N, C-alpha and C positions, 0 to 999 in steps of 0.2 A: 804221742806227743798233747800237751797241754793246746785244748783248745778252748779261745774266750769265744762267751755268747753272742749266738747271731742276733743280728739285728736288720740284717739286709739279707735277698738270694742273689747270687752270682748268677751272670747272663748266662746260659748255653747254650750253644749254637749260635751267638750275637745276639741271644735276646735275655731280656733280664727275669728271673723269676720274679712272680708275683710277691710282695712282700709288706712290712707293715708303713715303712718308710720310702717315701716316692724318692727316686734316684733325682740330686740334683746336676742340672747342664753342665756345671761351669765345675764336676770332681774330674779330679785325674780319673783316666782309663788305665788298668793295669793287664797287659795281654799275657796270660797264665797257658801254656800249649805242652801238654801230657797227653800221652797218648792211655795211660792208666785214669780211668774215670774214679774213682776212690781218692788219686793224688788230688786231682782236679777239684773235688767236693772242699778236702780237707784241708787242700793250701787257699780254696775260694774262702772257707770259713775264719781263717787264720788273718787273710785279708781285707775283708769285706769293707772294715770300718775303716781304712787307708782311702778307700776310692770303690771307683766301679770296677768291677772284676768280671773280663771277659775271658769266655774259656773256650781253646781250640784245641781237637783232639790229634791234628796231624800238622806237619808245614805247611801244605797246602791250604787249609783252614785259614792257619795264622796268617800268612802271606794275603787272604782274602779279605781278613779282618782288617789288614794294613790301608788295605785299598779304600777304606772305609773311615778313617778318622786318625786322630794323634793317640799315641800313648804315653803316659810316663816313664815305662818301664817293662822289659818283657822276659819273663820268665819261661824258660826256652830247656825242654828235657832234650838229652844229649841223643838218646837212641831212643827212635822211635821208628815204624814199620814206614815204606815210602822213602822219603826224601827224610834223611835223619837231623839233629839240631844241628850239628857245621853245618850242612850246604843250606838248611835254612836262612843261619846266621850270614853267609855267605850273600844270598841274595839280597838279605837286608840293607845289607852293608853295600852292595851295590846300587840300591835304587835311591834318587836323589834325595824323595821326600821321607823315606826311613833310616837313612844312614846313620844321623843322629842320634837314633834313639837307645837308649843303655841295654845292652842285653846281659842277662843274668841266667847261666849255664845250672839247669841240676843234674843231678848225675849220682848216682848209687855206686858204678865203677870210677875206674880209670881213675885214683886219684895220684897215677903217676906224673912225673913232669913232664914229660912229654905229651902227654893228653892233656896237661893244661895248657901247655903252650901251644900247642893247636889250637887251643880253645880262644886264647887268647889272638892267638892270629886271626881264628873266624871274624873278630870283634867284639870277644866276648870285655867287659869291664870287671865281671866276677864271678865266682862258685859257688855254688852251694850244694851242701850233699845230702844226699838221703841217710837213713830218717833225716828228715828236717828237723831242725831245733827251730821252734815258733818263734822265741824270743829273736833269734839271731837273724831270722827271715824279715819279720816285722822291722826289726830295725832298719836292715838294708835296702827293703823298698821302700820304707817312708821317707829315707836318705833322699831316694830318687823323684818319689812323687813331692815332695818337701822344693826340691830344686826344681821340678817341672810346674808346679802350683807358681812359685817367685818368678820362671821367666815367663810363663803366660800373665801373671798380674804386671810384668815390667812391660812385655808386650800392649796389653791395655792402656797404662799410662802412656807409654807412648803414641798410642793410636790418639787416646783423647787431645795430647798434647798438639798433635799434629793437625787433630780436628780444630782445635783452638788457632792455632799459626795460619792452619788455612782460612778461617774463616776473618783475622784479624790483616791479614796480606794475603786479599785474595788477587792481586796480579801476580804474587809469586809462587809460579807451577812448582818451580823445580828446588829441592832443599840446598842444592849448593848455592843458590842464586841470595840466599838470606844474608850471607858475609858483606856480598857486593852492594844489595841494594841498603843495606844497614847504612856502608858507607858511603853511599850516595846522600843517603837518608840525612847522615851528619854533616855530610857537607853543604845539602842544601837549609839546613839550620842554621849552619856557623854564616853562609849567607844574609841568609835572611836577619839575623840576629846584625851582622854587620850593615845592612842597609836601614833598620830600624834607627831613629833617635833615641836610644837605650842601650847603656852597657850592663853587663852584670860584672860583679866583683867582690873578690874573697877579702875581708879585711879582719888582722888577729884582734881577737879578745882583749887582750893583755895590751894592746897599742895605747900608748897615752896620747900619740898625736894621727890623725887619721894618715892610712899608708897604704893602700891597698896592695896587696902580694900578687893577685892575678886580678886581671882586664880580660874582658872578650866583648868584642865590640868595639865601634869607630869611635872611641874616646876622642882622638884629635878634631874628628867630624862633628860632636855637637859641643866641644869646650875650646878649643884650639891648643889645648896640650895633648902630652903621650904620657904612657904609664913613666916613661923613665923621667921625664921632668918632674911630675908628679912625685916619684920616689926621692927625687934627689933633693925638693925642698919638702919638707915635712909639713911645714907651716902654710903652704900656698894652699890650699883650702879654706881654715880657717880667716886666713887675711882675705881673702876675695868673697867671704859672703857680704850682702847688702847691711850694711850699717843698720838698716832696720830691722833685719830680720836675725840679725847674729846672736844676741842674747838668747833668744827662743830657740834657735836653733841648738844652738852648742848644751841649751840647759835638756834636749829632748834626746840628744848623742849620748849624757851622760845618764838619762833613766833608762834609755834600751838596753844599758846593761844590767837592769835590776828587770825588765819586765822581761825582756828578749826578744823582743820585737822592735819597730817602728816604722813610719809612713811619716816624711817631713815634707814639708813643700816650702821652699824656697829660689829666694833671687841669688844667683851667682856669676861673678865677673869674670867672662871671656878672656881668652889673648888678645882679641880685640879692642877689649875695654867696655864691649856692650854687654849690658847684664841680661842671662836668660833665665826661664822659670823653669824649677829643676823638683820632680818628684822622686823624693829618696826613701825607699823601701826596703828593708831589710830582716832576716829572722837569724836565731843564734843556734849554731850548730854544735851539739856534742858528741862527745865519744859514749863508746859502751858502758861508762860506770857513771854518765851523766855530769860527766866535769865538761864546762866551756870551753870549744877549742875556735872557732870565729865566726863572724857576723857574714851570711849571704846574704846577698840584696842587689837591686836593680838601681840604675841611676837614668829616670827619662827626660827627656828635654819635651815639659810640656809650654812652651812658650808660643806657640800658634793656638793651642786650645785657649791659654788666658785670653791672647789678643782679639779671641774672637767672642768668648766671654765678656769681655771688656768694651767690644763694641757694641754687644746686645745692650750691658747695663746701659753705656751713654747714650744710646738711643733710645731706650725706657727713660732715660732721666729726661732729655732732652724734652722728649714727647709730654714728660711730668709737667716741665718746666714750663712748654709752651701752651700745656692746657689753662695752666694759673694764670700765666701772663695775659693771656688773650682776656680771662676773665676782670683781672685788673684793669687793662687796659679799656673793657668796656665802662670800667665805673670811673675812668678817668675821664674818658670823650663826656660823659654826664657833666663831670662837676665842669669840665675845659668849656663845655658848649653855655653853660650860665654864665662863666667868667667872661667869654669873651662877648656873650650877649649883651650880660651888664655894663662891660667896660662900652660897648658901640652904644647903647642907650645913653650913657652919662656924656659920649664925644655930642651926641646929636641934641640932648635937651638942654645941655649946659654950655654956657660962655666962659671960657679956662681962659687965664693969663697964660703966657706964655711957658711960663715955668711949672704950673700946673700942667701944660698939654703934654709937657716932655714926660713929667712923671706918668701922664697917661698912656704916649706912645712906650715908653720903657716896660709899663705893666702888660699893657696889648703885643710885644714883644716877647717877653717872656711866656704869655701864655700859649703864641703861637709856637714857639720852643719846643713847651711842654707837647701842644699836637704834632710835631715833627720826632717827639720822644714817643708818645705813643705809637706813631703811626710805625717807627724800627720792631716796638715791642709786637705790633701784629704782622709786623714783616714775619719775623723770629717764627711766630704764634704759628705759621701759615694762614692766618685770615683777614687777610687784605685781598682788597678786590683785583684781581688781574685782570686786565683784557690780553690774552695772547695772541700773536699776529706773528709771520714770518719777518723774520728780522736778515737782512744782509749783513753780514757780518766786516765789509768792506765800508759798507756805509755808517754800521757802528763804530769803528775805526777814527773815521774822519768825526765824529759827535763826540765822541770820547776825547780826542785830541784836542778838541778846542776848548773843553770843559778845560783841560789840563795846563794849559798854557801859563797861566800866572799860578798856580798851584807848585808844582815840582821842583821850580829852583835851577841854576845852573846846573850844577853837580849831577843831577838823575836824568840820565839818557834813555829812554825809550823805545827798544826793538821790536817791532811789529812782525810775525812769522806766520804771513794768514794767506795761504796760498789760492790761485785761481779755483781748485776744482773743490772749494769748502762748500759744505751744504748750508742751506740757511735752519738757523734756529727758529723754536718754536716759542716763544715767551712774551711775556712785557717787555718791551724795549726800553719802557722808563725806568722799569726796576733794573734791569740788566744792566742799563749806563750806570746806573746810581750803587751797583752792586760792583761793579767792573772797578770805577772811583776810588769803591771804599779799599778794595784790596789793591790797587796800585799805591794807592796814599800809605797804605799799614808797609808793602814796599820800602815804600821812600822811606819812613819811619825807622824802617831796618838797616839803613846805611847811611848813618848820619854824616860818613865820610865821603860820602857819593856812591856810584856805582851804575849798571844798568838791569832795569825791571825790561824783564823779556815777557811779552805776551804772545801767546800760540794759540792757534785752532785746529784741530784735526778734526778726522773722521774718524765714526768707530761703530763696528757693528757686535752687538753685544750677543752671545747666544744663551740657551736658557739658563744651563749650569754655568752661566760666569759667574766669577764671585762676586762682582758688584752685585750689591741688593737693589737694581732698580729693573731688573728684567731683563728679556730680551726686547731689541728693536735697534734703530738705528740713533746713534745720538752724535751732537757735537759737543768737543771736550775745547771749554777754554780753560787756559791755564795762563796764572801771573806766577811767575820766576822771581826774586831776587838772590843776591849774594850776600847778603848781611849777618847779621849777627844770628841768626836762628832763634829756634823755639826749643827748650827744655823738654824731654819727656812727660814729666809731671805737669806743665804748664800748657802742652799738646791737647791734653785729654780737656782741657777746662776753656780753650779761646772761644768756643762756639757756643758758651754758657752767657747769658746775657749779664751785663754791667762787670763781665772781668775784663781787666783790661791787665798787661804789664807794662803800660806806659807811666809817666808822672803824673799824680794829681793834678786833674785840669788840661790834661792832654788828651783825652781821649774818655769816650761814655762807657765804653764797652760793649756795644751794641752793634757795631759796626757786622764784624763777622756772624752774630746772630740772626742780624737782620739777611745776609747773604745766604746763610743755612736754610732758614726759613723760606726764602726765595726760591732757592732750586727746588726743596722737597715740594711746594705748592705746586712748581711748574713740572713735577711728575720728575724731577731732576735727580742730583746728588751733587752733595758739595764736600768736600776733604781736602786735608792739608796735610801734607809730609813738609819734614823740616827736622835738618843737622845742626846741631851747635855750633857756631860758626864757618859753615860752610851754606845757609841762606834756608830759603822756604819755598815751598811750591802750592799756590791755592790753585784747586780746579772745580772749574760749575760743570757738572754735564749737563745737558738739555738737549730735548728730543728734536728729532729732524723735523722740520715745517714737511705737512703733508703736500705734497706736489700741486692739488689742486687750488691749495690756500696760497703758494706762491706766485701762479699765475693768478690769481684774483687781482684784483685792483683793492690797498688801503680805503676804508671808509673815510668818504670826504669830513673833516670838522663839524659838528652841527655847529652854527653862528647863534650866540644866544640873543634874543630881541631885547631890545632896549627901550620899548614904547613903554611911557608910563600905565602903568593898572588901573583900571576901574575898583573901585571901592568892594569887598566882598567880605559876606559873613562865613567865617570860618568856625569849624568844630575843630578845638586843640584836644588834643587826647595826651597825656603824659602822666607816668604817676611817681615822678621825679617833680619835686614841687619846684624847686631852684628852676631847673630847666623848662618847665613850664612857665615858670611867671617869667623869667626872661625872653622866651621867646613869643610872650602874648605882648608882652611890652614892645618887644620890635616890630611885631605885626601891627599894632594898634598905631606903633608911629608911621609904619609905612600906609594906613590910612585906613586898616580895615575894621570887621567888628567879629570881637573873639568870645565865644561861650568853652568856656575851661570846662574838663571833665576830668579828675581824679586817677581812673582806672579805667579797664573798657568794659566792666559791668555797670557803670556809669554813665558813660558812654551812650551802653545799647540802650540803657533806660529813657535817655533823655532820646534815641532815635526814636524808639515805641512808643514813645507819649505823642509825638505828632506834632509840638504845637509852635516848633522853630522851623525856618526856612535857613539854609546854607546853600553857599556856592562851594566850595570844598569843606573836605576832611585831613586834617591833619592828624596823622595817630606814631606814638612812639611803638616801635616793635614789640621789646623784651618788656611785658606786663604778668603779674599776675594772675590767676584765672584764666584770661581772655585777652590773648596776644591782639598785637595788632592788627594781624591779617584777619584773625577771627572777627575784629572789629568793624572792618571790613567787607569783610564776607556776608555778616548782620547786614550791615546797612544795606548793600545791594539787591540783598535780598526782597527788602523794603521799596529801594528806590534804584533800580540798575543801571542807571546815567549816573550817578554820583562821581564827580572824581575823586581823587585821593593820593595821599603823598603820608610815603612811610617814613620815621627817624631813627635812623638806631647806632646804637655804639659800637656795634660789633661791624664786622664787614665781612662774616660767613658768607659763602654762597650759598648755603641754605636758604639765606635771609631774601634774596634776589631770586632765587629758583623758588619760594613759596610764596611770594607776591602776586595778588591777583592780576587780571590781564589789565594793562593801561596804568599800572600805577608804579612810579616813581620812589628811586630809594635814596634819603636823603641821609650823608653819612654826618656824625657828630664828632668834634666840634663843627659848626658852618659859622661864615658870617653872614650877616643881614643881606649882601649883595647875592651872595648864592643861596639862599632861600628865596629871596624875591626872582632868582633867574628860574629856580624849582617850580616855584608856583605860576611861572609865566608859563612853562611849558606844560603843565598838564592841565592849565585851564584853558591853552590855547588849543589843545589836542582835542578836548573835550567843549568844543565852543557852544555851550546851552546856557539856558537862562536857570536864573536859581530853580534849584529842585527843591519843592516842600517836602521836610524831614518832620 
């Protein structure tokens, strides 16, 4: 027979003979069993390039090889000494680990049908007769080798896939549970989607109107409609878009047909009439040929997120407006101080007839109204000087009731709901009274036909993770509720801004709610408003609970102002605002004092360091360029520790009061001559010393 060139040595006695090419461990193995050594070597040479050939010279040796590993095919001689091929095949078929290995009988005789049938009965799959044709033998063995290798490849892939499956699904120890776990996973996903403020949808590409064909999720929960209602009215989506969003959103929907994707945010009117913010995202799905089929998208309710963002923006805006307002109020205070001081000087120095006195009185009242306006601006900017103390809400009720007797009219009824166990609030009582009066008057104005204003007080203990932005602690919640016209959502975002009002011209300054907002924030509390058109409004003021030790302590007695005439004092007056300095100097001169003026802190320090003048009192403005009023006083007391001093300021910030040197009083602008005179009396009486040489 024709023998191809050898490139490997067969395995003899279970060992591979040395050869030029190393045997690969994953090659198929062929078991060749024959008692004739020449046949073994010849057949091994024919088959060596198909796989690893293992030689056995008897049935017993073949069975031993089968115990050591797998084989792609067994070539088994029929007639051998000892156990012949038939018996060997029968034993192979009886063993569980070898019964599946194909057996090809090699036979030089017994081509009769009877012997062939016996061989097939013993488990043979084919016969090859001697002398062997190398091409036929190679072809038959190659089929079984290829089948074996494919089977092994399938097994390897199955093992790899199983390993990946085990890594990804560690909880699944057994294969039969995969389908059940997958079903549970799908149920969980469906339940999660059902609970989220989001729906998944499919929408035909060619649809002229938006009409989803599939919805996953609780559509009714987020908008109040179900799929059947939406399908029955294809125009419902476009009709319920917010008017301000409609053109932009429809244009974006048209554009997505070209781009294949979209992400749109808009407001949409739900079944209950309210508008919600939705994020609508979609991508285009195509078939195998690239033709568009439908849009797959998500509709997410982001109303809560937008509400929180709006609150943050509103808080930042209010803070910015507050800083601007505080600065403006300081400048106004300086101007009003000059105006009121000048009017006071005119009134004292000039003899006026009745008409001119009336005009002067009108001008003075206008300036005082300006002072009240600035005070409200400072309240909004949280820069007013507060004196917090425990407030008994029952006593507060009586005080406010007295204020409102002649204010509300006969159509408004007040319903007070303050229980016996309500805590004392910790705040400035005068400012709280003013805040509540403002809120009650607003409630009255919202009910032109009359109604009931309910004022309630409740105790609240807030945890660290509470939604209110005032932190953990104990608070008293004061609420003023009316049943009036309500406030629109658009106006509700603006009502706490200074000078914003929904009232007619001349009926409101727009500073009432701004003042309440600033007062609550400065008192470490919170002010918020909720309202529904046609149903009414609730304004809430949250204030800290008063500490027990302060509730038990008696409130300080009010200081009695001394009215005894003062001796003439030599005063150093420092202010960088020329008009304020001039009018203040005139007032002090009229009061009988001797005044030396300095235009700024540096000039005052030069006068002090010169040591040529003697002064009984130092009066200085606080906010000045280069050297502030506290700096001037500090320098003066380095030179002369006993000098009394008074700070004037158009600000009302707590930092001004906290930074003042010891024994120095703060006088807020604008002030009247009597207030200035009383302040001078207090600081000079507190430091009753003779003139200090400066």
